[in-house]
N, C-alpha and C positions, 0 to 999 in steps of 0.2 A: 566261348572260345573266340579269339581273334586270329585271323589268318591273313598274312600279307604276302603278296606276290610282287617281285621287283624285277624289272628287265630293262631299266633305263640307266644310262650313265648320268650320274647326278652329283652335284656338289653336296657337302654335308648339310643336313637340314633338320632343325629341331622338330621333334614330334609334337603334334598339337593335342595328343590324347592324354587323359589323366590316367590314374591307376587302373589297370585292366583286371577285372575279376569275373571269372566264369567258372562253372563246375568243370572238373576234369572229365573228358569224354571217355567213352568205353575203351579207347586205345590205351588208356592208362598213362599216357605221356603228359607231363606238365608243360614241357617245352620241346618243340621239334624244329630243327633247322635243316634245310636242304639246299646245298649249293650256294651258301652265302658268299658273296663277293663284294668287295668295296674297292672302287677305283677313284682316283683323283686326277685332275689335270693340273699340271704345273706350267706356268707361263713365265717367260723371261721378263716381260714388261707388262705393266698394268693395261696398256693400250691393247695388247694381244688378248687379254681377257675380255675386254669390251668388244673387240672384233668378233670373238667367238660367240658372244651373246647376240650380236646383230646379224652375224652370218654363220649359223651353225654348221653349214656344209663346209665352210672353210676353216674349221677348228684345227689349229696347229699346235695346241698345247700337248706337252708330253704326258702320256698316261702312266701313272704310277699305281701299282696294285698293292694295297695294304693287306687285303684279305682275299683268298682265292679258294672257292669251291669247298667251303667248310660245312660239313654235315654231321649232325649227331642228334640223339634223342635222350631226353631226361625224364625218368619216371618220377611220379609223385613221391616226395620225401627224400629223394636222392640228394647227396651233397657232392658237387662236382668241383674238383680243383683244376685251375687253368694255369699253365706254366709255359715258359719260353723265354728266350733272350729278349733284351730290349729291342723294340722294333719288330717283334715277331707277329704283331697283330692282336695281342691280348686285349688291350684297352679298346681297340676298334671293335672287336667282337662284342665286348660287354656293352659298349655304347649302342650298338645295333640292337642287342637284346633288350636294353633298357628303353629303347625308343628315342634315343638322343640323336642317332645317325640313321640315315636311310641307306640301305645297301644298294649297290648297283644292280645286282642280280640275285636271284635265289628266292626261296620261300621260307616263311617263319610262322609257326603257330604257337600261341601262348595261352595257357589255361590257368588263370589266377592273377591276383593282385601283385604287381611287380613293384618292389622298392629297391633303390640302388644307391650306393655311394661310389662315385667314380672319381678317380684321381684325387683322392683326399678331400672331396667336397660334394655338395648336392645342389649348389647354385644359390647360396645365401646372398641376400642383398647386403653389401658391405656397409651401407649407411644405417641399416636397422640394427637394433640391439639383438642380443641373442634371444631374448624373450619375444621380441617382435618377429624375428625370423621363424620361430616355432609356429606362430599363427599364420605368418605369410606363406610358409611352405605348406602348412596344412590346408589353407584356403586354395592354393594352386592345385592341390590333389583332390579337392572337392569334399573334404571332411567338414562336418558341421561344427559350429562353435561349441555346442554342448560337449561333443566328443573331445575337442581340443582342450576345453577347460578341465575336463577330467584327466587329461594326459599331461598337462603342462608341469605340474609339480613332480610327477614321476620322471619326466625328462630332465628337469633341472637338477633333481637329486642325483640321478645317475651320472650326469655330466660333471658334477662336482666343480662347477665353474664359480660358485660363490657369487660375490658382488659383480663379477664380470658379466653375468647373464644380463645385466641392465646397461651394459656398455656396447658401443657399436662393434660389429663383427670385424670391421677393418682394423681394430686394435688388437685382435686376437693373434696369437702365434699359430703356426700350422698344427701343433698338437692340440691347442684349445679348439680350433675349428673342427678337427676330426672328432674330438670328444662330443661336441654339440651335434655334428652330423650323424654320428653313430647313435647317439642317444635318441635323436628325433626319428630316424628311419626305423630303428628296431622297436620303438614304442608304438608305431602305427600299424602293427599287426600284419606284416607282409605274409603272403602265401608263397612268393618267390623272392628271395633276397639275393641281390647281386652286390658283391663286395670286392673292390679293387684296391689292394694293398692297404687295407684299413689298419693293419698291425705294424705298418712300416714306421709310424711315428708315435709319439706319446711315451709316457713313462711306463715302467714295468707293471705298476699297480693297475693302471687303466687297461693295459693289454690283457692282464689276467681277468679283469672284469668283463672285457669284451669277449674273450674266449669263452668265459662261463656262459654269457648270454647266447653266443652262437651255438654252444653245445645244448643249451636249453631249447633253442629253436629246432635243433636237429631232433631232439627227443619228441617234440610236438609234431614232427612230420613236415616242417617247412622245407621247401626245396631251396638249396643254397648253391650259388655259383661263387666260388672263392678263388680270387686271383692273387697269387703271391709268388715271390722268388724263394721263399722259405719252404723247402720241401718237407721240413719237419712238421710245420703246421698243416700242410696239405695231407701228409700221412695221418695226422691225428684227427683231422676233421672230415676227410672226404672218402666217399665210397668208390668213386671212379675219377679219372683224371684225363684231361685233354692237353696234349703237348702241341703247341703251335711252333712251327719253324718256318721262317720267311713267309708268313702268311698262310701256310698250308698246314693241314693236320699231319703231324709226324707220328703220333700215336694216340689212340683213344681206347682205353681199356681199364681194368681194375687198377686202383691207385698204386699198389705195390709194384706192379709190372711197369707202369708208365714212369713212376718215379725212379725206379732202378735204371730204366733205359735212359732217362733224362740225365741222371747223375753220371752214368757211364759216359754219355756224350760230353757232358761238361768237363769231366776229368780228362777224357781223351783230348779235348780241345785245349785245355790248360797245359797238358803235357806237350802237345804240338807247339804251342806258342812259346813255352818257356824252356823246353828241353829238347824236343825232337828236332827243332830247327838247328840245334847245335851239333847234331850227330850227322856226320858226313857218310856218304856211301862207301868211302874208303876206310872206314873203321875196320880193324883187323878181324873182329868177330861181331856179328849182329844177332839179335833175336828175331827170327822170322815170325814166330807166333808163340803165344802162351795162352792156354785155355783150360777151363775146368771141364773134365770129361763126364762128371756126374750129371744125371738128370736133376732138375730143380723142382722144388726147393730141397735143401739138405735138412737133415735132422740130426740131433745129437746121437752119437753112436755109429753113424754112417762111416764108411771108408771114403775119404775125399782124395781124388786123384787129379793131378794137373799134368798137362803135356807141354813141354818146352822144346821148341825146335830152334837150334842155333845154326848159323852159317858162317864158316871161317874162310877167310881169304888165303890163309897160310896154314897148311895142315901140320906144320911143325911147331906152331905157336901154342904154348900152354896157357890155359885160362881157367877161371872158376865161375861158377854160376850160383847165385843165391835166389831164394824165393821167400818173400815176406807175405804174411797174411795180415791185412789191415782192416780196420773199421772204415766205413764209408767216408768218415771225416778225415781220414789219413793217419790216424793214430795206429801205431804198430801193435799187433797182438803176438806175433811169433815170427822169427826169421830162422831159416836153415840154409845150408849151402854146402857145396862140395868140400871146400876147405874147412868149414865150420863143423862138418860131420866126420872129419878125418879121412875123407876120400882123396884119391889122387887127382891132380889137375887134369882137365880134359884137353884133347887135341882134335882138330878137324871138326866138320859139321856133324851135329849129333841130334838125335831124338831122345829126349829125357822124360821119364815118368817119375813124378814125385808123389808118393803115397802117404797119406795120413790116416792110419787105421784107427777106428773107434774114436772119432773126433769128439772133443769135449766142448766145442763152441756152443754158447747159449744163443737165444734168439737175437737176431740182428741182421744188418746188411754189411757185407764184407766184399773185399776184392783182393786179388793176389798181384804182387809186384815182383817181376823177374828182372834180374840184373846180371850182366856179364862183366867180370873184373879181370885184371891181369893176373899173372901167376901168383903174386903175393897177396892179391885181394885188396889192393889200394887204389888202383886206377880204374875208373869206370869207363867201359867201352860202349855199352849200350843198355837200354832198359825198355821195358814194355809192361803194360798192365792188362789184366783181364777185365771183362764186364763185371758189374756188380752181381753178387749172388746172395740169396736169402738163406738163413738158417731159421727154421720154424721153432717156436716155443713149445716145450713139452713139460714144463714144470713151473710152479709159482715162484721158484727161487730167482734171484736177480743176479746179474753180473755178465761178464764177457765169456768166461770159461767155467765149466762145472768142475768143482773140486769134490771128490768123494768124501762123504762125511757120515757120521753116526751120532745120535744123541743118547745120552744116558742121564736120566733125571732121577735124583735120589731125594 
């Protein structure tokens, strides 16, 4: 085990250590982080930076916090997804865990050999060929030449770089660079694998190969920290997830719960930016709230109940309400409404319960979208969405909705 304690304000500083490999202690945790914080000082002029070095007590630089009080523990063989907006601190956290950055404060304990691909690279020398960089990187990590000679053909074959393997890395595209980086790092038998947006570039064929290898590591019990904006990949690969928001932990829990919270946050943010800003408080009718009343998760056959609360400025104004059930990607599954169901238009502020008995939804992540329209159902007054909710799978059949069926084989 290697344990690090940090309590000084420091500039970013590369780690001088090689791959760390120790047995997992009785705690069962491969990685432990407690109160990790990373701060930088920004200076308006280069001379101000020089003054701060010569006269530390007179340091006038502005302190910017990239990461603040991040704590979590990872058990051996767990796969952790890390998500958040751009600038949320994801890459900073991964660099600290990989030993590339020194945190300002906090403690960190790592049990195992750490290998990482950060920001689509691992620090290849641009003037060296791809083949030369395999040996160069292996030498830096302390691997012997016999081991590297055994691995070089495997790395080249997996990268599918062909003749480019003997050309300088500076001539590579970003996709070629990440092919080589992924092939090298995953061939060096990591115990803890840190991946930062490795599936963001490259063709579909290599992405599929990379996913297959990551899944193979998962089966072998390798601990994986996987950072991605793609929640589908995080759902597929990870047991637990960490959502960072403005440098702090917004949610740390099972993957489905964290992803649902994160997607709900993203959807709400998108609605605010593109739609809610256009809705004035003087709208004749507004939706105060819309929510699912069931406990989660739902299962096929449950009665699903939503509550919609409207607030009208004019009690004589007639209006209609619709409720759509949608997949998390926004595709519609079903829509109903007062005028669509043959009901009379509403007037005044109302509390509305919409019941769906014996739902036929299959496994998936859904949300409800409520809207208020004018009397004819043409002019949109206001809209609001629920949080995401899950429907658990109870059959091997596939699809969005269950259709009763029977088989007769003759």
